[in-house]
N, C-alpha and C positions, 0 to 999 in steps of 0.2 A: 473757522472762517478763513477763506483764501487770502493770503497776504498780498496778492497782486490785484485781484478784482474786488475784494471786500465782501464777496458773497458767501453766505452760509451754505455748506455742502448739503446735498440731499441725504435724507435718512436712508440707510442701506436697505431697509425692509419695505420702503414705500413704493408701491406700484399697484395698478388696477388689475389684479389677477382675476377678480370676479367683477363683471360689468356693474358699475354703479357703486363700487366699494373700494376704499383705499385703507389698508391697515398699516400702522406704523408702530413698531416696537419702541418703547421709551428708551431702552438701552442702546438703540441705534441712533439716537439723536447725535448730530454731528458735533455739537458743543454741549458739554454737560454742566458748565458753570460750577455752582455750589452743590450740584446733585451728584450722587455716587451710585454706581451699579451694585446692586445686591443680588447675588445668585444663590444664597444659602437655602432658600425655601422653594426652589423650583419643583421639587418632588411633591410639594403640598399644594401650591397655588398655580403651577403650570408654566412659570416663566421667570426670567430675571426681571428686575424692575429698577426704577430710579428712586432713591430715597434722599431726602435733604436733611442732613445732620446739622443741628444748630443748638444754640444755647437759649432758646425761647425768645429770640428776637429774629425777625425776618432776615433771611439770607439774600443779599442783593444780586448775585450773579445767576441769571436765568440759564436753563438748558434750552437750546434752540436747534431747529433744523428746518429744512424746506421740503415740500412735497410738490410733485407736478400734478396740476389739476387738468384732466383731459377735456372737460367740457365746462363752459361757463354756466352758472346757475346757482341755486341755493342748495347747500350741502348741510346735512345735520351732522354735528360732531359729537362723538362719544369718547369718554375716557374711562379706562378700567382703573379703579382706585380702591383705597381702603381707608375707612375711618377706624384707625387702630385702637381707639379708646372711645366708644360711642357715648359714654357718660359725659365726656368733656370735648370730644372732637378736636384734639390739639393740632393735628397735622393738616392744616388748611393751605390750599394753594389755588391758583387759577391757571387755566390754559388760555393763552393769547393766540388769536388767529389773525395774522397780519396786523398785530398791535391792538386788536380789539379783544377785550376780555370777555370770557364766558362766565358762567355762574361759578360761585365759590365751590370748590371740590374738597373731598376728604372730610365731610361733616354730616353725611346723610346715608352712608351705606355701610352697614355692619358686615364685616368680612369683605373679601375681595368681590367686586362686582362693577357693573357699568353704570356710569352717571352721564346724563345728557348735559353736554357743555353748552349747546345752543345751536342756532341755525345761522349760517353765514353765506352771504352772496360772494361768490368767488369767481375770478376771471380765469381764463385758460392760462396755463403757465405756472410759475413758481408761487407757492404760498408759504409764508413763514409761520411755524408753530413755535411757541415758547412756553415753558413751564416756569411760573413765577411763584416763589414761596411767599406765604403770608404770615408765617408764625414761628419759623425756626424751631419746629417741634416734630421733626421726622416725618414730614409729608411724603407720600409715596404714590407713584404712578407706574402702571405696568404697560399700557398700550393706548393708542389713540385710533379711532375708527371714524372715517368719513363716509357718509352714506347719502345717496341721492333719494333713496326710498324712505320717506318719512314714516311709513307704517312698520318699518323693520325695527325690532328691538333686539340687540345682541343678548345672547344667553349668558347668565351668570354661572351656569353649570356646564362646563366643558371639560370633563375629567380626563379624557384621553387626548385633548388638544385638537380634535377633528375640525372644529370651526376655525381655530387659529390657523391650522395648516391650509384650509380651503381658501381663506382670505389672503394668505401669504403665498399661495400658489406652490405649496410644497407637496411632493408625492408622499404617500404613507408607506415609504419603503425603508428598509434597514440596510445601511452600508456594511460592507465586510471589513472589519478592523484587522483581520488576520488571525492566524493560529499560532499559539505559543505553548511552550512547555509549561510555564507558570503564569497565571494571571493574578496579580495582586490588586485588590480594589481598596482604594483609600491610601492617601499619602501622608497621614499623620506619622508620629514617631515610629509606631509599629509597622506601618506600611513601608516607610523608608528602610527600616531594618530588614524587613522581609524581602524586599526587592533586591537589596544589595547582597543579602545572604544567599539568595537563589542565583543571582547573576554571576557572582564571584565563584560559584561552583558549577559553572558551565551550562546553566539553564538559560534558555531564551525567554525573557521576561517582559511582560507588558504591565506597567504600573498605570492603572486607570483611576483618575481622581477628579473630584468635582470643583476644585479651586483653580485659580490661575497660577498659583505657586504652591509647591509642596510644603509640608511641615505641620499641617493641622494646628493644634494649639501652640506649637512651638514656632509656627511660621511668622514671617515678617508682618502678616496681617494681624495675628493675635498676640504674639510676643510673650507667651507665658514661660516662666523660667523652667529650665531643664533639670528637674530634680530626680533623685533616685534613692537607691538603697543606702547611701552613705550618710543618711540623717543620723547624727550623733554617734557615728562609728568611724573608726580609723581604717584607712586603706580599703574602703568598701565601694568606691565608685566603679561603675560599669566600664568595661573595656570593650574591645572589639570595635564594631562600627560606631558605637556610641561615643567612645573617647575620640575616635577619628573625627567624628562630626564636630565635637566640641573644640578640638584643636584646630581643625580646618577653619572654623568660624573665627577663632581668635587670630590666627595667622593671616587669613585673607582679609579680615576687616569686614566681612559680609555677615549677614544674618544667617540663621539656621537654614532658611530656604535656599539662599545662594550657595552656602557651603555644601548642602546636599546635592544641588545640581552639579556643582564642581566634582563631587565624588562620583555621581552617576555618570558623568561624561567620560569617565575613565573605564567604564564597563560597556563595551560595544554591544553586548547582548541584552542590555537593559534599555527599553524604550519608554518614555514618559508621555502620557496622553492626558492633557489638561482639560478642565472644564467639562468633564464627562461624568454625569450622574447616573450610576447604575440603578435601573428601575425594575428590571426583570431578570429572571434566569430561565434558561432552557435546560431540560434534563434528558438524560439517556438512562432510563431506569431510575435508580436511586442516585446516580452520579450527576453532577453538573456538567453539561456539555458546552455551555456558553453563557455569558452574561450580556445583557443589552443595556446600553446607556443612551441617555438623551443629553445632547450638548446643552449646557446651561445658558449659552448665548444665542445659538442658532435654532435650537429645538430639534436638530437632526438626530436620527437614531443610528447607532452603530452596534454591530455584533462582534464580541471578542471571544474567540474559541480557545480552549486550553485543555491540558491534561490534569493539572492540579490547580486549584484555586485557593487563594488566601483572603479571608475576610478581615480586612484592616479598616473597615468603616467606622469602628469604634462603637457603633450601635447594633452590630450584628445583623445588618440588613441582608447580606447575602445568605446567611444561614436561614433567616426568616423567609426570604423568597423561595428558598429551596426546600422548605418544610422541616427544617431541623427543630428540635425541641429547644426552647429558650427559657430564660429566667428573667424576671423584671421586678424591680422594687426590692423590698426588704423581706427576707425569709423569717419565719418564726424561729425563735431560738431552739425549739425542740426538733426542727427539721434536720439540723446538722450538728447537734450537740453544742450549740453556741448560746445556751441559756444565760451564760455569764455576761454576755455583751449584746446579743441581738434582742429585738422586741419580742414580747410574748405572742403577739398576733401578727401574722404576715400582712403586709399592705403594699401599695404601689408607690410609696414615696421614694423619690430618688434624690441624689445629690444635685444641687443647682450648679449651673455654670457661673462664670463671672465675666463681666465686660472688662476689656484688657487695656484701656488707656489710663493715663494718669488722671488725676482729679482736678488739678489746678496748676497755675503757674504765677510767679511773682511779677507784678507790674510796677510796684513802687508808688502807685497812686491809689486813691480811694476808689474801690469798686463797689457798685451797687448790685445787690442780688435779692430778688424776691422769689420765694419758692412758688413755682406754678401750682395752681389749684389742682391740676391733674397729677401732680407729683407728690401730693401730701400723703405719703404711705408710711412714714415713720411711726412705729408703734408707741402707744402711751407707756411712760415709765422707762423709756430707753436709757440704759446706763452702761453700755459696753465701754470697755477701756479704749480710748481713742489713741491710735498710734502716731498721730500727727496729721498733716494735710495730704498725705498720699492716699492712694486707693487701697483700703484693706481688703484682704481676700474674702472677708465675710459679708461683702455686699452681694447677697444672694437672695434669689426668689424662694418662696416656700416650696417644698417638695410636691405640693398638689398640682403644680404646673407640669403637665406631661410634655416633656421635651420631644417625645416621639410623635405624639398626636398633633401638637400645635407648637412647634419650636419657635415660630415667630412671636406668639403670645408670651412665651417664656423670656425671649430676648427683650421684648418691649417692656415687660415688667421690670427687668433689670435696669432699663433706661430710666424708668420712673424712680427706682430706688436711688440711683446715682444723683438725680436732680434733688430728690428729697433729702438725701444725706448731706449734700453740700449746703442746702438751706439750713439744716441743723447746725453744721459747723459754723456757718457764716452768721447766723442770727440767734442761736440758742446755746451753743457750746460754751461752757464757762472757761475753758482753756483758750478760747478764741483770742482775746486781747494779747495774751502772752506770745501768740504766734502771728500777730498782725494779720489775721485772716482777712480783714477788710482790704488789704493791699494785694490780695490774690484774686485772679480771675478764674472763673469756672471753665473747665475744659469739657466740651460736649462729649458724652460717652461714645465709645466705639459702637459700631453696628455689629461687631463680631462677638459671639458668645463662646467663651472658652469652656466647653461642656465637659462634664466629668463622668456621666453615666448614661447608659442606654440599656439595650437588651444584652444578655449574656447567653452564649451558645453552650448547650450541655455537651460535654465530652465524656470520655470513658472514666474520668475522675473529676469531681468537683472540689477544688481547693477551698479549704475552710480557714476560719480565724484560728482554730486549734492548730492547724498545720503551721501557720505563720508564727504563732506564739510559742509553739513547741520546737521551733527550728528543725522541723522534720526534713530528713535527707532521704528523698525517694530514690529507689534504684534506677528509675528512668528519668532522673532529673536532667534538665537541659538549660536551666537558667535559675535566677534567684531574685529575691526581693529583700527589703529591709526598711522601707518606709513604715511609719506607724499605721495603726488601724484607724485611719483618718477618714471617717465617713461624713463629717460635717453635720451641721444642725438641720434636721429635716424641716424645721419651720423657717429657716433662713432668717431674713430680717423681720419676720413676724414675731420672732422671739426677742423681746427687748433686752434680755440679759445674756444671750449667747451661751446658754447652759443646757442646750438640747442634747440629743443622743450622742453627738460626736464627742462630748466633753471628756470621756475617758482618754481619747487620743492616745491610746495605749501603745507604748513603744514595743517593738518586737526585735528579736535577734535576726541575724542573717538566716533565711530559710530558703529551701529549694522549691522549684516548681516542676511538677512531673510533665513529661511529654504528653501524657494522656489528657491533660487539661488544655492542650493546644490544637486539638482537632475535634471535629464534630463526631458524636457517636452515631449519628443518623445518616449523614451525607458522606459517603466513603472518601471522596477526593477533596474534602474541604478542610483546610487548616485554618487556624485562628491567629491572626497576627496583630491584635490590638486589645483594648480593654474589654472587648466582648468575649474574653476567654471564659472557660468553664470554672467558675468560682462563685462563692456566695457574695452577697452585698457587703458584708463586713470585710472579707478578704480583698474585695475590690478596693476598699479604702486604702489598702497598702499597695496593691499591684498597679493601680491606675496611673501612677506618676510616670513622666515621660521617659526618663532614663531607663527605668525598669521595663517599660513597654517597648522601647526600641531594641533592648537586649532580647526580650522575648520574641520580638519580630524577627531578629536575626536567626534565632533558633528555629522558628517556624519556616522561614525562607530556606535555610540550609536543609531542613528536612524535606521541603518540597523538591529541591534539586536532587536529593538522594532518591526520593520516590520516582522521579523521572528516570534517573540513571538505572534503577533496578526494576522498573515496571511494577512498583508496589504502591499500595494505598497507605496513607499515614498509619492506620492501625497496624497493618502488616509490618511496616518499617519499625514501629515501636516494639513489636514482638520478636523480630528477627535480627535487627541491625542497630539497636539502640547504642551499643558500645561504639560502633563506627560513627554514628551521629555525634556522640559526645566527643570523640577524639577529633573529628573534623572541626567542631566548634572551637575546641581548645587551640587547634592549629591556626585558626583565624582570630586568635587573641580574645575569644569569648571566654568568660570565667564561669566555671561550674564548681561550686564549693566541694572540697574534699575529693576531687577527681584530678589526677595528675596525668601528665603526658605519658601515654603508653604506646606511642606510635613506633612500630617496629621498623619503619622506613627512615626514621630520623637517625642519621649517622652520629649526631652529637651525643646521643645517649650512651654510647660506648667509648667516648673519647676520654683522654686524660687532660685535665684542665690546669692551666697555670696562668699567672698574671704578674705584672711588674710590681704591683702592691695590692694588698687586699686578699681576702680568702675567696676564691672564685668558684668553689665546688657547687654552690647553690645555683649556678647558671644553667646546670643541666639536671636539676633535681625534679623537674616536671611541673613546678608551680611558678607561674610568671608574675608574681606580685608578692609583696610582703603580707603575711598573715600572722596576726598577733605580733610576737617579738621576733619571729623568724623572717629574715630578709628574703630568702629564696632567690638570691641573685649575687651580683658582684658589685661592691662599692670600693673604689680605689681609696687609698690613703689621702685624705684631704690635705695633708702636709706635703705631699709629693706633687711636683709640678706636672703639667701636661707636656707631652702626650703620655697616655697610659695605655697599656696593651693587655689583652686577654687572649690566650692561645689554647686551641684544641688540637691535641695530637691523637691521631687515629691508630688503633692497633694494627691496621693494615690499610693499604691505599683504598680510597673510596671514589666513586664517580659522583661528582656533585654538579648540580645545575641550578640550585636554589638555596639561598640562605635567608632565614627569617630571624629578625631581631625584635626583642621586646625591651623597651627602655623604661625608665622611671619618670612618671609625670606627676608624682605625689597624688595618690588616689584618695587622700583623706578629705580635702574640701569638697563640699557637696557640688559646687560648680567650679569649672575652670575659670580662674580670674582672667580679666581682659588683658593678659600679657602671657607670653610663653613661660611655662614652668621652668624655674631655674635649674632643676635637677635634670631636665631633658638634655640628652646628647645632641649637639648641633652639628659638629663636624667629625666625620669618621671615615675610615677606609677599611675595606675587607680584602684580605689577601689569602691566596692559597699557595701552599708549597708544592711546586710541580718539579719533580726530578731534582729535588734539593734546592730549587730556586724559588723565591717568593714572587708571586705574580698577582697584580691587582685584579680583583674580580668585580669590585664595585666600590664607589666612593660617593660621599655626600657632603656638600659644603653648607647646606641650609636646611637641615632636617627640622621638621616641625611636628612629626608624628611619633606616637609611642610605638606602633607596630609597623615595621618595614619589611617588605618582601623584595628581595633582589634576585632576579633570574639572569642567567648567563649561559653561554655555550657549555655543554657538559664537559667537565674537565676532571682528570684523575689527580687527586691531591692526597698528600700524606698528613697534612696539617692545615689548620685555618686559624687566622688571627684577625682580631678587630682592634684597630688603633684609634683611640679617641683623642682628638686634638683639642676640642672645645665643647663646652656645654652652653646653655643659655644663662649661666651665671653661677652655678654651684661649682666649688673647687674640686669635687669628686666626679670621677667617671662612674656612671651607674648603668648596668645592664642586667635585666632580670632573666633573660633567656636568649639562647642561641639555638637555632635548629638548622640542620644541614640535610638537604635532600639531593 
């Protein structure tokens, strides 16, 4: 609403493009009130829409806008809506036209379709439309259509959006998004890692994704914890871009989305394109030539051309569109020798996602809560261990909900589960009084489903549970995992005891992942940078977590950059230059188990190392982290005061223009705590000895990263030293690795 005139702004999409018809997108309403734009399902139902999240009581703030009526007369008003649970019709609302209510909506149309709101006499000029919630139960509205022709009935079946485009006056053209070396589709953890890995190795990268902010399940929208291989293991957390993201988040005070945008902004060759849902691919023979996206807010189409593509959708959509072989659901144990843990018969059950908000908050007063009849989904005999009043990870839908075929239905069932579970805690749980449950208010569930599983693209190798459990070290390994074989209960909350197939939750050691599992066996220029990698359902239980996926994404993106550099396809790169890929990943602080720095261009490898205290030889032994009891670095005597110095003397003068440092950020905790690691070096100076005189090459007074790259004008030096003046709290100076180029 305009602060000066008090008028409600016009809907951006409202105009009479076809005589006698005015189309208004709900997401274009000028004021949204208690309604929220949901763009998650545009690929299924055609558009973004407004949804009214609530706690089963009507939300008071309407969504409103105005439209211009070109001719006075009686107009028939239609609304595209959905009765999301026809057995109970919980999401009821009305559309008001100039304050006059039409019929109750959201209770008579199974699936998305048009409902007649009513006939209204309208004057020339501005008419106000308002969506008013009646139930507080996730009512939803996609679009409003005004028609002078009473014989016209809008079609419920508009799969390619032709009717929508006609009434909105949009041409059926595809805009040119440009040509890139690498096109990464999807900005979850894997896509973030892939785009940074490619861009930091000189590729021109387009990151195309369907959300307003990057991060996927880790985004500020979803907020799922960033876990990885360090589950129950020492010094196992992922480094490279993964650790950089974690530390940037802590230091900046931003979420993972903001931290990634900050990192991406430092890579000029990386461009982010938001709200673009890729729906098609164009091929040149077996290869992908371009992907086509539809904007989730405007509906406009764009073509993105590239040389190498990375499927980071999580669901394997790019591979699917391109005709790649895919896997879905649970394989039979006999297929990959997983009889000891996989089911006997293959099926299409998948892991459920989870809604990601909290469940309640303390008010200090008595709160009433009656479980809605539409949410009574708790199974008989429910006796799972209740962890308290938070949202447990096992609030999950049964695997029979197909997240690919109908992701909205899967999300909606999770909403029902959250309402029903809170009712159980509030009114049935025996532990309730001890926790003063009655003094907690229910938090309406998020509309975002933190999903765990989709299709998987078949590569030249399918990673199995045996590979994970056996700690297999593949010769073409490019990343690693270590999370348990955590495939969850296929029955979700339908199992009252929580003892379904996931219950072995079998721990695994650190295992490696072969490059052959990170590209399609059928589409030559398609790499895989997310949980749709080539692996079995059981192996996915370990590989799917976000730290592991971002690390794998960095490997895929770095490979994409090398493919562009040498004019190779991923399969060819794996056959001819796997050693170069491995060494480049190590150089960028990515960890590959049991592979050491073998970079012949690194002058530090031939240097003699000394330090003011501590044994520093490990600083050039090629491993940039502690493994087992071996530190593989330098730790100064904690009894000696700062500053502390480590020095590299070269056997002969070297020309240096770059120094890379790897510091200690304590890689044992599964997540970086919300403060800077005490072991991390904060203040330091890098100096080179030039003709017998020490010259400062770089210095830092507020370091917050584990891996630092300092570039400077090429200089001939005979020695290099790093002086550590302060850490973030630890009395010792700690450096794992120094590289000199």
